[in-house]
N, C-alpha and C positions, 0 to 999 in steps of 0.2 A: 504494500500500500504506500503510495507516495506521501511525503510529509505534507501536512496541512499548512497553508499560508498563515502567518501570524503577524498581522498588521498591528496587533497590540503588543508585540515584542515580548511575549511570554512563551517560554519553552521549558520542557521538563527533561531532566537528565537523571538516569538511573546509575547509581554507583554501588557496586557490589564488592565486598571484601574478599580477596583471594588469599586464603590461609597459606597456601604453598609459597606464593611469591611475596606474601606480606605487603600487599599494596591494594589500594582502592582502584577498581577498574570502572571507568565511566563510559556510558553509551547513551545515545538518544535516537529514538525513531523520528524525531522532529528535526534533527540537525544531521543532514547527510554527511557521512564520513567521520563522525565524531566517535573516536575510541581512543582513550588515553588512560594512563595510570599514574598514581603517585603514592608515596609512603604515608601521607597524612591527609586529612580533610583540608587543612590550610593550604598545603602544596597543591592539592587537586583544584581547589577554588582558584588559585593563582594561575594554574595552567588553563583552566576553562576561560578565564578572563581574556586570555590572548587567542585561544583557539576558536571559541564560539563565533565572535564577530567575523573572523577571517573565513571560517567555513560557510557561514550564512552568505557572505558576499560571493565567495568563489563558486558556490553551488547555485547561485541565482535565486536563493530563497527570498520570499516576499517578507520583508520586515522594513521598518522605518529607521534608517541609520541616524536620523536626527533626534531619536528618542533613546533613552537608556534601554538596555535589554535586561529583562527580569528572568532569572533562572530559578526553577524549583528543583532542588537536588534531593533525590530520594536515596538515602543511605541504607543499605541492607547488609547486615552482618549477623551471624548466628547470635541469637539472644539480644539483638539490638537493631531496631529500626527507627529512623528519625528522618525528618524533612528539614531542609534548610533553604532559605531564600536568599539569593544574592542579587544585587543590582550591578550590572556592568555599565560603565560610562558609555556615552553616545559613541557610535562607531564613526560618525563623520564630524 
């Protein structure tokens, strides 16, 4: 299923803890090509801040670069599930 346009600049990212590699692995059905990993949530958020606007633009996704991008990150780890919202600065 193709990603839905998001003119409201809201996207969801799923982050799953990999016990073997000891990293968070992030993916999104709404952001084509997004797959990255990091050792902590803080480092993952920093990576997403750079990757998300770039991937949206490179893939021709519909979003408003004059507005901030809001991400809902759903963290999933055995015995721990949480959601975090981060706001990325304007892309343009």
